[in-house]
C-alpha positions as CSV (number, residue, x, y, z in Angstrom):
1,L,105.6,107.7,135.0
2,G,106.7,111.0,133.6
3,P,109.8,112.5,132.0
4,R,111.1,113.6,135.4
5,D,111.1,110.1,136.9
6,S,114.6,108.7,137.1
7,R,115.7,105.7,135.1
8,R,116.1,103.8,138.4
9,R,112.5,104.5,139.4
10,K,111.2,103.5,135.9
11,L,113.1,100.2,136.2
12,A,111.8,99.6,139.7
13,I,108.2,100.0,138.5
14,L,108.7,97.7,135.5
15,R,110.4,95.1,137.7
16,G,107.4,95.3,140.1
17,K,104.9,94.9,137.3
18,A,106.9,91.9,135.9
19,I,106.9,90.3,139.4
20,E,103.2,90.9,139.8
21,H,102.5,89.3,136.4
22,L,104.6,86.2,137.2
23,T,103.1,85.9,140.7
24,N,99.5,86.1,139.3
25,A,100.3,83.5,136.6
26,A,101.7,81.1,139.3
27,A,98.7,81.7,141.5
28,R,96.4,80.9,138.6
29,A,98.3,77.7,137.9
30,F,98.1,76.8,141.5
31,V,94.3,77.4,141.7
32,D,93.8,75.4,138.5
33,Q,95.9,72.5,139.7
34,Q,95.1,72.7,143.4
35,Q,93.4,69.4,143.8
36,A,96.1,67.4,142.0
37,L,98.8,69.4,143.8
38,L,97.4,68.8,147.3
39,A,96.8,65.1,146.5
40,G,100.4,64.7,145.5
41,Q,99.4,63.9,141.9
42,L,100.6,66.9,140.0
43,A,102.4,65.9,136.9
44,G,105.7,68.0,136.6
45,D,106.2,71.2,138.5
46,L,103.8,74.1,138.8
47,V,105.6,76.1,136.1
48,E,104.7,73.5,133.5
49,H,101.0,74.4,134.2
50,M,101.5,78.1,133.8
51,H,100.5,79.7,130.4
52,G,101.9,82.1,127.8
53,P,104.8,84.4,128.3
54,A,104.9,84.0,132.0
55,K,105.7,80.3,131.7
56,L,108.4,81.0,129.1
57,C,109.9,83.7,131.3
58,V,110.1,81.5,134.4
59,Q,111.5,78.6,132.3
60,R,114.2,80.9,131.0
61,A,115.0,82.3,134.4
62,K,115.4,78.7,135.8
63,A,117.7,77.8,132.9
64,I,119.9,80.9,133.5
65,A,120.0,80.0,137.2
66,R,121.1,76.5,136.4
67,E,123.7,77.6,133.9
68,K,125.2,80.7,135.5
69,I,124.4,80.7,139.2
70,F,124.3,77.1,140.4
71,Q,127.5,76.2,138.5
72,D,129.5,78.9,140.3
73,K,131.0,77.3,143.4
74,R,131.5,80.7,145.1
75,K,127.9,81.7,144.6
76,T,126.7,78.2,145.8
77,L,128.8,78.4,149.0
78,H,127.5,81.9,149.6
79,E,123.9,80.7,149.3
80,I,124.5,77.7,151.6
81,G,126.0,80.1,154.1
82,A,123.0,82.3,153.9
83,Y,120.7,79.5,155.1
84,T,122.9,78.0,157.9
């Protein structure tokens, strides 16, 4: 990134790096818990088995989704419509 890169491009790159980090953390948790997961014996959800800032980030994102998105009837109906 350089000074000529737009703010939009910089944000897109940061967003991509964040998604990559979260995906890698989830993949590591999956590999670490693969036997229990495939046997149907995983305690909790996969996020509980993630580590560090990635775990906290996903937990916060899930909380925001529960509080702000899933409580909004219009957004919920829109999501339901998207899958039917």
